[in-house]
N, C-alpha and C positions, 0 to 999 in steps of 0.2 A: 506492500498499499502506501501510497505518494506518502511525505509528509507535508500535513496545515501548518501554512503557519501564519495567519491571518497579524499579522502585526504591521510599522511601519518599522525600517527595518533602517540605518544609516551606518552606509556598507565605509570605512579605511581602506584604504589602497595608501601602502607605500610602497618604498625603492626595494624590490624583492625583486630577484627571477621569478617568483612562484609567483606574483601578479597577474604573468598570464593567464592561470589558473581564474581568476576575476571572473572575466569572462563567461564562465561554466558554472558557477556562483553565484555572480547579478543574471541567468536565468535564471538556475532549481529555484533561486528563493524567487524568481519574477510566477515560476509556476504554479509553486508551493501557497501561493494566495497571499506574496507580500508586495507592501509598496518600499523600496527602495531608492533613494538616497546615494547616492556615490557622494563623496569627500575623497581628490586624492590628495599626498604632498606632489612637492616637487620636483623633487626625483621619481615620486611612480613616475612620473610621463615619460620617461627610459628604456619603461620595461613595459605598457601596452597603453594604448593612444585614447585618451578618455572619448573619442566620437564611439569607441565602439562602443563601453561600457554604458554613455549617451541615447545609444540606441536598443541598446536589451534593456533598462533602466526606465526607460523615454523618458526621461525626467538630464536634465541638467546637468554636467558631471562641476564639481565648486573642487576648488585648489583656491584663488585666492583670498586673503580679507578685508582685501580693499583690490575693487576692477579700477581695470589699468589704459584709462576710457578716456580720462578726465573728466570723470560726470559727477566723482568725492562716493557714487557710489560704493554700498561694500554689505556682505555675506555674515548677514546676523549668526554671530555664532552661538548665543545665548537663543536664540530663535531656536535654534535649527535642534539645540541640543534639549531642550524639552518637547522639540516635536518629533522626535523618537522614541519606539516605545521597546527600546536595544542599542544600542550600540555593537559595530566587529568592526574590527582591527584585523583584517588579513587576504596579502600577511602583514607580520605587525614585527616589524624585521627590525637586531638589534638594538640595532637607533633608534628609534623610535620607541622600542622600549624602556631601556635608558633614558631616553626626557620624562615619558610618561613616568615614570618613578620617582623622577625630578622635580617630576610638576616646573618644568619647562615649559617655554608657550610662544612659539616662534611659530606658527603658519599655522591657517583655518582646522588643519584635522585639532591638531593639540589644541585649540581654547576650545574648542569643542568638546572634546570628550573634558576636558575640565571646566565645564557649563557642563556637562547630561546629568542631566536628572534619575534617567532607568539601568535598568543593567548593562555590566561591557565588561564582555566578551575580546579576547585578542588569541588568533590564531598566529603564533611565531612561526617562522622561514626562516632559514640564516644554517648556517654549511657546519658541520660538524663539528670544529673547534670548535666556531660561531658561541653553535650555545649550550658546551660542555663548560665553555671559562667562567665560571670563578662572577666575575662581572655580574655577566648576561643571567645565571644560579638568583645571584643580588637580589636585582633586579626584578624578578618572576618573580622570587620571594617578597618582595616590597607591595608587589601590585596582588597578591591577591590574599595577602592581609588588611589590605583597605579595600577586599570585596571584589576584586576584579578575577573570570571565571577565564581560564586558561583554554584550548580543544589544541592539544598537541602540542610538541608536533608528533613526531610519526617517526621512526625508521624507514629507509630504504634507499636508495641508491639518486643523488644530490648532482646536484648541476654542476660541479668540481666533478662529477666522477669514482668521488667518492663512493662508498657506501657505510650510512648511518644517519644520525636523530639526526631532527634539521628540518623533516621536512614537511614542508600543511598538508593537512587533512585536508581529504580530497573534497569537491566542492560538497557532495548529500551529504558526505556525512558532517560535517557543518549545520546543512541543513536538518538533517535527524537532531542533535545537538540541540540547537535550539529550540525542534517545535515539543523535540522532550523535555526540554528545561523550564518555555515561556506557557505553554497549554496543559504543565503538569498532570502529566497524563485522562484528561478528563474527558467524561465519556459523550462529552458533547462535541469530540473533535471529528467531524466529517456526514453530520446529523444535518440532515436537514432539515430547518424550525422557521416557520410562517409565523410573522409576529406583524401586527394592524399596532395604528397607529391615531390621535389625531383624532379630528370629529371629522363629521359628514355635515356633507351644505346641502339642505334642501329647499329648491327652488319656489318661489312663490309664483314671482317672471323672473324677465333675465337680469331684472337689476334685484331683484330684494331673496332673502332663504332664511327660511327657522336653521339655525345653529344648535353649535351650546358652547363651551367657555374651554375648554380643552384645548390646551397648548402644546399635546405629541410626546412632553416629553422624556411620559414613564416610557412611550414604547419606542422610542429613540434609547432613552437606558438602557429597556433587553435587548434591543437586535446591537446594540453597541456589542455588549456585557456575551450575548453569544457568539459574535464574529468573535469574540477575543482568547477565546475561549475551543475556537476551532471551528463549530458548526461555520454552515452554509446557512446565509439571512433571509430567506423576501421578509423585505421590510414594504409591506403594501400601509401607505398610510393617508390619512384627510386631506383638508388645508392648515399648511401646518411654514411656519417660517426655520425651519429647521432645516441644517442640513448635519452629513456627514458622509466623509474621510475615510470609515473606518473599513482597511480591503477584511473583504468577506460580502458582504451588505446588495444587494445588488436593492431596487430601491424603484417600486415600481408606487406615481400619483394620483388618490380616485376625485372623484368630487364627491357624488351621491351613492346611499345605500344604496344601492341599486349598484353602485360604479365598484361598491369592496365587496358584495355578493357574488360579483361576475370575478374578480378578482382572485380572489380567497374560492373560491370553486374552481381554476382553473389550477392553482397553488396547490392547493388541501389533500388531494387524496397521494402527492407526492411526497407528502411532508412527513417529518417522524415525528415532527414535534409542532403543537401549533399553538401557537402565546395570544387569544385575542385582548388586546389590550382598547384599542377602538374606543373611543365614547360611541357608537352609532347611532341618532338618532330612530326611536321606535317608531313615531308618525312624522306622513309629509301630507305634504300639500295633494288630494285625491286629483286635481286639472289645477294645473300650476296655467299661467296665462300664457300669449307666445306672446303676447309686447308688453309695456313694461302699465303697469297700471296707475290711474291717475290721480289722483289726490285727491280731487276735484269731482269724484263720482260715486259722493257720501260712506255711507255705512259699509264700511269691508268687514265679510263673514270667511271666514276660511276654513270647511269643510276636509278634517285631517282619516288618513287612512295609513295602518300598520302596515309597518318596514318589515319586510322580510330579516327573518331571525337567523343571522348566518350561524352562530355558534352552536342555536337547533340542530342547525341543514347540518353542520360538520360530525354533530356529535352522535347524528345515525346512521351515520357512514365513516364511519371510524375503520381501522383496519387495528386487524392485531394486531399487537404489541404499540401503537401509536396511544404520546402521554396529549393534554388534550388540556390549556386552561385556560382560564377565561379569564375575569375583572364582574365584580362589583360595586357596585357606589351609593350608599343609600344612607339622603340624612336621617336617620335616624338609626339607632341600633339592627347593628342586619344579621346576624351570627343562622338566624334562623333562614336566614329571605338565601342568606350565603352555602346555607344548605340545601335545599329544600328547588337550590340554582343547578347546585350539582350534584343531582340522585337526577332531578327532572331534564334536564341535556347529557344528562351520558359525559359527563369530567371528572380528569382526575387531581383536580384541581382548580379551587377557587378566588382571588384574592380581592379580599373587601378590604372599603377602606372607605371611611364616614366621614359629610360635608360637619362635621359635628366639630372637627380636634382641627384644630389651629394652627395653620403651616402641611396643612392635606389638601389631596384633592387638585381641584384644573389652576391653573397659576400660579405651581408656586414649585422649586428645586425641592423640595423638604415633601415625602410621603409617610404616615402614620397608618396601615397594613397590618390586616391577619391574613395567613396563607389559614384554608378551609381544605383538609383533606377527610376521604371517606377514615384510612384506616390510623389516625392521628389526632389526641388534641388540638380543635387551633391554636397556632403560634402567633398570639400576638408578639408582634415588636414595632417598638418604643421608636418617634418621628425622626425620621433616618436619611437623604440627600438621597435621591429616587435613584442613582448611577450605587449605592446599594444598599435599597430594595432591588436595584435587577439582581446584584448578587444572590442576597436570598431567596430570591424567587427561581432562580437559578441551579441553587445550592440544592434546594425541595424538588427539582424537578430533577435535579441526577440523583438527589440518591432514591427516588424512585427508579431508573434506568438502573442500577445496582440493588436491586432487588433488593 
């Protein structure tokens, strides 16, 4: 099975003959689902061209802190360090390892590594005497003590013609190591997950609509967390202002409840897990006007009709082993309502939240929920950031997958 790595990877390439392997490394990272930004040291240009790595990564390769075109522009190493989910220096030459160990900062890669807030990996590559030298061993020990992870090097034939330790670990083995470490063996890795988010808009006329206050933040947080655990996420969202650049997410935008139903019906049969967090309208105008309703037309009455219950449709057609989760928003204590929804719609999990709780529900960056399942007592969570709520929800789904 190919590794899955839905991460933003900052790849540092240094001046080692093994730099030629980075073409394969970038290709393998992209195939695994990663978004790759390459940063090269000036010496790395002697071994592999920026054009090659830019073509494979589909992003411009960066080398200089300041652009030499007279524009005064620069590459923001702090933003780069915060953008990355993981920084990998491969190959890591003896010279760069020494600079890293001493905290030197004379190029963009080193400035970025000092700014990085993510896990850092180095894949050393050099001749065997260089690798065996006490100075190199000391530098690697210092880096490990500071939390830097090492990958390799391996033993084998070296560019000098000698045999021994110092050979850079093969690109696919590096990708496998990153996937194993960063995905933490999640049972969601490789699973197909359908997530819905946001509100729907039900047209009154071409200008006006019936909607709700959902921001979509909860659904987006779930989608991003699922992708970070290696899932292949289909995100179906109503009209929201949110964006996501998390690798592993395919986004589909819809407008109405009918649009969302159609999108879900197309995707749910193939999904291993369905998480319906969207605030889908329960009713819509039975006869929306084809042109704008004029305000001088007097008293306006709207006749509403029920929209389709998407979650019930999915529950009735669930495949063996498929996991289905829904949300329930109540303005009062809704535990019994959530239990009823669990049974009535054939769900495995209901996430109950209440508008009674300050900081929870629509329009907030936080949420306070209760996880309701058949086989356990309700799990009441405190008020948490929605990203943390997403983690707790997916933890509960992972426990179910593990039996």
